[in-house]
Phi, psi and omega in degrees: 000152184255125179288126176225173184302125184290126179284354181268313191225358179089353177268170176291136185204142176278095182264166184241074175277194183300322182285349184250025181303317181296324179293319179295320178295322178296322178299312179296317180301317179293319179297318179294316180300315179295324180294316178297322179292318182295324185249026177298324179295334177269005177060044173289118185266162184294337179262016180248016182216141173217142186217139167227130176239129177233120181273133187252022175302314174255089190299330181283342181214067186293139173282148182222155177206163181187178176225115182055037186291342180255018180270121178292132184221143176301124191268352188051227188282354176299334179299338180297334175298322179287323176293324177299310181296319180295323179295316179293328176296315181291325175294318178300323181270008180061027174272338173237139175283132181277083185258164175298323180297317179293318179298319177298318181293320178297319178297310181296325180294322185264310184291314182257355181058040183288131179284325178295319177296320179297319178302315179297315181296315181293324175301315180293318181298324190249000183054045177229165171221154171285164179160194182298165179303153182243154171298158186308313183295318179291324179295320179296318178295317178300318179297319179299318179296322181296344178271012182303314182293321177300316181296323178299310183289326175298323179295338178267001179089012177288143171233162180072032181233124166228106185231077181222016181238152173282163173260136189238150170286326179237278179200163182285157175224172176059223184294333177294328177274325182298321183297327179293317181287318187283321185248007183052038184293128183287159172295165169306144169211153175219159167256158175293330178296312180297320180295317178297320178300313181297317181298319178295319182291334172288311181299319181279000177060046183244334188293326176218211178287153179305320182294322179290323177297321177294324177294320177294316181299323179298323178291333183274352184293133183237130177264079186281342187276346181278119187298328184267011181290124181277356182284104182290341175294333177277322191266333194251006184234233182300328181305330180291344183263357190261148171293155188301330184264014172281172176236146186221133169233129189202165170219119181261163175219136183210136168201188190297340184250338186222161174213121188225162168209140174238119191225140167251126187237138169238119180272161180304331178292345186102352177298139182227134178205160171250131180230120179242124181233122174247135174232145180231147176079359181220048188295334181268359178272101187280353187263345186296308183296311177299323180297311181295316179300323181296325178296320179293312182299316182296324178293318176298315183290330182279340185288000000 
């Protein structure tokens, strides 16, 4: 990498602008390589990890790098980030009423990662409800409505997104289960690339109006440095890799098969980046995401 004037603080810094794409990719490659070596004993396989890193030094044209960043993976609760953005889009367009009940549900969906709140939000977004099985014609209509969020993101040019299912504590029943059998409807999936894009567009206040983006960003804010914080999204993921005076906005996802985090980070130096890490097959291994994130953070701090 070539040292040039730092866009963050005026000192010399190895930044990753458009001309430094290869350097950013090398950083991710090294972090991934070290992660596989560190967790070889836990049999972390090459197809059980996906990473996207986007450097925000040049916010209008962020540099990006990744590992399997375009691979669709079951997102668990990270999909709630997409439901959040879709809800604010519909509120902006007066398709959803901006009520206290909806605001409470959006907060519970993101801050506490509540599944009941997510169910309520998705019902409102798609004009559907869960319930008993439906006759074929009604089920087809119901299925079309459930694709509302997918159509929205496809209209923006997103790829690698399937966001039409609720998040469950156990498993779906009734029409939510029927649609999978009748239409071979896939589970939710996201790529780390698509997730990183959405997080950047929220941070950059581009996905909707600036005020709505700030409202979304406020829900994503994590106080990872407070020792007594009960929020495991703050304590057990990317937050564990950060210095105490960094800032973090994030949405984690966890279930029996996967463990993920999507994070926007601001370091004390002024460096800003989005880092999305998806892991599969090691959902109870709490150290993979912090370890990989720490490699990225240390490289930024050492530059």
